[in-house]
N, C-alpha and C positions, 0 to 999 in steps of 0.2 A: 372297367372302372366300378365294378360292383353294381350299386343301385343308381349309378349316374350315367348320363350320356357322355359321349366324347365331345360334343358341342351342345350348348344350351339351346332349347327350343324357345325362342323369344317372341313367337307370334302371340298376340293378345286377343282375347275375346272380351269386348266391352259393350256396355249398354248405358243409356241415359234416358231419364224421363222426368216428368214434373207434373204436379197438380197445383191447386190453389194454395196449398200449405207447405209442400215440400218439393225439393229437387234432389235427385240422387244421381250418382254415377258409380258404376261397378265395372271391375275388370279382373281377369284371371290370366295367369301365364304358367306354363308347365315348368320352365326353367331347366335346371340340370337333371331333374328326375326322369326316370325311364318312362313314367306315365303321369298323366294329370289325374290326381285322386281327389281334388277339391270339387265342391259344388256350392251353390248359393241360391238364395231367394231375394227378390226385390219386388214386393207387391204393394203398390201405392194404395190401391182401393181394396184392401183385404176385407173390410167390413165397413159399416157406417162410421165415418170419421175415424177410421182405423187403418194403419199401415203395418206391414210385416216385412222385416228384413232378417236374413240369417246367413251364416257361413258354416259350412260343414267341411271338416278336414279329414279325409279318409286315410286309412292305413290298412295294409294287407290287400288293397284293391279299392276300386272306385265304387263298387256296387252299393254299399250301404249309404255312402254320402249321396249318391245319385237318387237312391230310393227315398231318402229323407227329403231331398229337394222336391221330388215329385208328390209325395204323400203327406208329409208331416204338417204343412200349413192347414190343409183341410181336416186332418185328424184332430188337431188342437181345437179348431173352430167347432167341431161336432161333439166335443166332450160336454157332459152335463154341466160341469163347472163353468165352462165358457158361456154356455147358454144362460146360466144364472147370473152372469156378470162378474164372477169371481176369477179374474184373469190370473192371479198368482197361482191358485190351485189348479187352474186349467193347464198352465204351463208345466207344473210338477207332474200331474197325473198324465198329461199328454206325453211327456218324455218317457215315463215309466211304462205306460201301457203300450206305447209305440215300440219301445224296446222289446217288450214281451212278444209283440206281434212279429218281430224280426225272426224269432226262433220257430215260428209255425211252418209246417211243410209247404204250404201254399206260397208264403213269402220267400222261403228259401229257394223255391223253384224260380220265382221272379228274379231274385238276386242272381241266380245262376245264369239266367238268360242275359242279364245286364253284363255280367262278367264275361260270358262267352262272346257277346257282341264286341266287347272291348278288346278281347284277346285275339279275335279272328284275324285281324290285320297284322298281328305281331307274331303269330305262330310260325309262319314260314321263315321269317328272319331268325327267330330263335333256333329253329331246327337246323338252319344252315350253319349257325355259329356252333351248335353242339356237334355237328358233323366234322367241322374243322378241328375242334378240340380232340375228337375221337381219332381222326386220321393222323393228327400230329404224333400220337403215341404208337402208331402202327409201324411195323417194318414196311419197307417200300413194296415188298412182294404182296403184302396183305392189302395195301391201298390199290395196287393194280388189280388184284383179284376181286376186290369189292366192286369195281366198275366193269369187269369183264366176265365174271363168273356168274352162274345162275344162283350162287349162294347169296347174292345180294337180295334175293327174295326172302322176306322174313319167314314165310310159311315153309320154305325149303330148309332154312336155317334150323327151325324147330325140329324138323325130322332128322337132321344130321347131328344133333347136339351131342349124342352119346358115342359117336364114332371116334375111336382113338387113332392118333397118328402112329404109323409104324416106326417113325423116327424117335418116338418117345419111349420105345421099348428097348431094353439093353440087349445087346447081342451076347451069345455064349460061344465059348471056344469049341463046344462039342458040335457045332453046326458049321461045317466047312463051307457051305454055300450061302452063308448069311448075306454076303454082298449081293449075289444074284437074286436071292429070295426077297431081299429088301426092295430091289428094283421091281420085282414082280408085284409086291404089295403096293408099291408106289403107284404103278399103273392102275391097279384096282382102286386105290383110294382116290385117284383122280376123278374117276367116274362117280364115286360115292361122296365126294366132298369131305376128304379126311380132315380131322380136327387139327387145325393149327399149321398145316403145310400148304403152301400155295400150289395151285394146279400147274402153273408154269414151271416151277421147280421140279415137280414130280415128272412132268412130261419130258423135261429136259434130261433128267436122270434116266428115264426109260429109253429115250432115243440114244443116249450115250451108251447104255448097256447093250442095246440091240446092235449098235454100230460096232462095238468091240467084239461081240459074239459072231458077227457076220463073217463068212469065209472070205479070205483074202485071195485076190486073183493075181497070180504071178505073171500071167501073160495071156494071150488070146487062147481061150478055151481051157486054161489051166486053173485049177483050184488048189489052194494050199491046204495042207492038213493041219497047219499050226493053229492052235487055239490060244485065245488071250489068257494071260496069267490070272487065275481066280483071285489072287491077292490084290491085283490091280483093280479089279472090279470091286472087291471088298473095300479097298482104300477109297475108291471114288464114292461109293455109297456112304462110307463113314464120314468123308469130308462134307458131304451134303448134310449129314446128320448133325455135324458139329455146328454148321451155320444155323440150322434150324433150332437146335437146342439152346444156343447161346443168345437167341433173340428174345424179345419180350413174349411171355407166354400168351397165347391167344386161344380163343374159343369161338369156333364157327365164324371166323373172319373178323372178329372184333376183339379188342384188348381184354384180357382177363384181369380184373382188379385183384382177384385173390393171389395171382402169381407174382405180382410186382414186389420186388424187394425180397423175395423168398429164396432165390438162387444164391447160395453162398459158397465160399471155398470149402471143399470137403476136407476135414481134418483126418489125421491118421486113424485108421480103423482100430478099434479096441474091442476086446471081448466084453460083452454085456451080461453081467450076472443078473439074477432075479432083481427086478427093480423094487425098491422100497419107497421110492418117491415118485410123484407124478412126472411123466415124461415131458421133456421140453423140446422145443423146436430147434432146428439148426440155426435159425436166425438169432434166437435167444442165446445159444451157446457161443455163437460167433461174436455177438456184442459183448458177452462176458469176457471172452478171450481178448478182445480189443481193449477193454477197460482195465483188466488185471495186468496184462503184460507178462514179462518173464519172471517178475519177482514173486508172483503168486501162482506159479506153474503147478505146485502141489495141489492147491485147491481146485485149479482148473481141471487137473486130471481126475480128481475125485468127482467133480460135477459132470465130467464127460461120461460117467457111468450111466447117466440117465439118457444119453443120446443114442438113438438107434441109427447107427451108421450102416454103410453097405456091407455086404457079405465079405468076410475076411478072406475067403478063398478066391475072390475075384483077382485077376491078374492086374499088375500095375500098368501094363501097356494098353489097357483098355482106354478108350477115349474118355477124357474127363467131361467133355460137354454132355454126353449122354447121361453119365452118373449125376452130374449137377441137375439136369432136368428131372431125373428120377427123384433125387433128394428134394427138389423143389416141389414136385407133385405130392410127395409124401408129407412134407411139412405143411403144404396147403391143407391137406385133409386134417392133420392134427390141429392146426391153428383154427380151422373152421369149426372143429368140434369145441375148442376152447372158447371161441367167440360165441358159439351158440349157448354154452353154459353161462358165460357172462351175461348174455342177453336175457337168459331165463332169470338170473339173479336180479337184474335190473327191473324186469317185469314184476317180480315178486315185491320189490321195494315200492314200485310205483302203484301196485295194486292197493296198498294201504291208503293212498290218497285218491283212489278212484272216485270216491264220493265227493271229493272236493273239486277236482277239475278233470274233465274228460275232453280232450282235444279232438276235434274233428276237422278234417280238411274240407270244409264246405263254407260257402259265403254266410256271413253273419256269425259264424263260430270262430273262424280264424281271421276275420276282418271286421272292421267297424269304422266309426268316425266320431270326431268331436262335434259339438253343436253349440253355437251361440246364437240366440234368437232375441231380436229386439222388436217388441210390439208397442207401437205408439197409438194410444187411444185418446183422442182429444189432445190435451197437453200432458197427459200422464204416460210416462215411459216405463215399460216393464222389460227387464232383460233377464233371460234364463241362460245359464251356461253349464255345460258338462264337458270338461276337458281343458285344453290349453289354448283354444282360440279366445279372442278378447274383444271387448267393446269399451270405448271411451266416449265421453262428451266433452267438447271444448267449451268451457265457460270463462268468458273474459280472458281468453288467451291461456288458460290453465286446464290441464286434463283432469277429468273426473272419472275414476275407475268405476265401470258399471259391471264388472265381472271379476271373478277370482280364478286364476290358473290352478288347475288341479294336478299336482305333481306327487308321485309316490313318496318322495322323501319328506313331504310336509307332515308334521306331527299327527294331525287328525287322520290324514289319508293312510299313513303308515300303520297307525293303530288299527284301523278297519281292515286293512289288507292282512295283517298278521293274525287278527282275530278270525278271519275267514280261512286261515290255513296257508296263506301265501307268505312270500318274503320279498324284501326290497334289497336288491343288490347294491354294491358300492357305487355303481354308476347310475343309480336311480331308476332301475327297471323292475317291474313286477315279474318275479320268477324268471328274471333274465330276458323278458320279452318286451312288453309295452313300457314306454317311458312317460306314460300318463296314467291317471288313476280313475278317471271317469270317462265314459263313452257310451254311445249307442252301438249295439252289436257286441262283438267280442264275447260271445256266450261261452266260449271255452273257459273263461275266467268266472263264470257265474253258475257253477255246478254244485255249490254247497246246499244240499236240500234242507239243512237245518237253519238256514238264514233267509231273511227276506230279500227282496230285490234291492233294498236300500243298503244292505249290509254285506253284499258280495265284494270280492276283491276288487273287481271293476264294476262300478255301478253307473246307471244312467241318471241317477238323481241329480237334478240341477240346483245350483244356487240361484236365488232370485234377488234382484236389486231393483228398486224403483226410484224414479226421479220425476219431479214436476218441471217440465220445460218452461223456462222463463224467456219469453221473446226478447226481453231487453238485455239478457246476459248470455244465453246459450247460442253459440254460433253454428256448430255442426256436430254430427255424430259419426264415429268411424268404427267399422267392424272389420276384422281381418283374421286370417289363420296365423299359426305360429311361424310360418315362413316370413312374415313381416316382423313379428315381435321378437324373433331371435336376432334380428339385425338392428332394430330401432326401439328405443324406449318410448314410453307415452309422450314425454316431453319433446323428443326429437320428431315424432310424428306430427304433433301440433305445430312445431316450428317449421316443418316441411310444407304442410298443407295451408296454413293460415295466410301467408303472404300471397300464395297462388290464387286464393279466392278473390283477390282484388282485381284479377283480370277477368272481366265479364265476357270476353270472347273465348275463354278456355272452358271446355266441358269438364265436368267433375271426373269423368272416366279418364281424361287425359292426365289429370293430376295423379291418379292411381298408376297409370302407365309409366309416368316419369318416376314415380317412387320405385316401381319394379326395376327399372333400368338403373336407378341410383343404388339399389340394394344388391343387384345381381353380382355374384362373386366371379372373379376372373378365372377361377379354377376350383377344383374340389379336392385338392391334394390333402388338405387337413380337415375335410368335411366341415368347412367353415360356413359361417352365416351367409345367407344369400344363395344357397345351393338347393333350396327346397321349393316345392310348389308355392305359388303366391296368388292369393285372392283377397280383394279389398273392396269395401263399399263406403262411399262418402255420402252422407245424408245432410243436406243443408236446410236449415230452418228458414223459410222465406221471410217470416215476419220479423226476423232479427234485424236490428239496425246495424249496418256494417260499421265496424270500428274504424276510426279515422287515425291514420298514422301520423307521427310528428311531422313528417315531411309534407303530408297533405295539409296539416294545420298551418304550417309556415307559408305554403303556396296560397292557401285561401286568404291568409292575412295580407299577403303581398297584393293579391288581386283586389281585396277590399281597399287597400291604401291607394292603389292606382286608380280605382273607380272613383274614390272620394276626391282624388286630385283632379281628375277630369271633370267632375261635377263642379268643383270650385272654379275651374278655368272657364267653364261655360257660364257660370254665374257672373264672373268678372267681365266676360265679353258682352253679356247682355246689358250689364250696367253701363 
């Protein structure tokens, strides 16, 4: 299922805590994704009268998100700007400097350790799956050989890589003993691990040949002078060659990717004059023949001049399977040369943009995370966001957006990306990769030496929003990754959480868990909402006066009426 599990992982990790000012609940769930790449912070006593909350949504791996969770809070606190009391500048400089730290060798090594620890438990399962895919493409003889032959040892495989199978060599009419010699070669290649031929097949052919050559006993003590017909031995060896040549090309016991789809029906041999055009493979000519049909036979014949077929002098009674294998092997060499030339051309084109982006397969270069941080100091709330995670505050039942989603298709984001040498595809991805435009990490997109860290295709520069929390109006704050926001709008989140806050017996993390279950997609057929990792934090402002619902108002009024009636009855009784 691609990047999805066959069944969602619905186990949830939840925490709850409180102090004299705030109560929070947080939870995370892996869901349908192959791994959980989110991380978060909930620090009630971050500093004097200050709390810190954050959600990090990883991509390309969990390592950057996890490292942010471990190190970013203290990093921001230790910036000169924070120590001077300038929280907004501390958040901006904290994001940018921390992002630069991600690219240092020391941190890359730490990220690699985090990634290795995460992948250690998954490597065996992935290896088993890869083996199943590999074996599915093998002939049955090769599967048997893989588990019975010493060629299953990778070290031995590397030593035998250049040994050619005798059955991939065409026979000639001038050799009358080709059948017997092939059998001899077969027995030799069995001990040496011949390329592409199973040991069991070779041994069987050897035994068959020896049995046919063994003198026949006509009776007790009598030996027949009759010898097996050499043509029978030849036909037997050739039959084995047919089976081997027509199967999937293999190299050292594993499927050969180069050979797939290369063996085609051999056309009638034609004389090949001096070529004036680049040679084309058998596969290309065969496709052209299928497309053109009989109506364009003249053009097909003309194009066939560039095809290097088999020798004209070869007899028609030779086995087609051997020739097909030879043609396939030759076309493999030609196509591999063409592929190498195309790769060189692509490398030349890419070299022009080498100063703009240099992709490395290392943590922090091909992986990163979004970050939304909410820092509450006294009643002043500061929210910094880079990416598409989000924070809202519920005020009088209405959501207040405390962050902006950073998407490549947005006009200011697109302008920066294009100026940095990138492009935004029709599906809203930067150079066909990331579907967000700001993140910590992803340094493969931050290689333009002529631009600052704020001007790169992908930047860690956060937007900052501030809000003074009013205890009489503000009810709660909510932070979450895009796994939530892809399925629910701001208004729907408020409508989901607000009524559940009335239940004093329910933990805030339970509300997050109920939200995950509510969002979780039934399947991932259409890559629908509710199939991503989910992480959410609810922060309730304790000093807020809980809103009274209309039903509670009517109930209170009824109670007052009943109480007043009872009081009047008591007064009447006393009188």
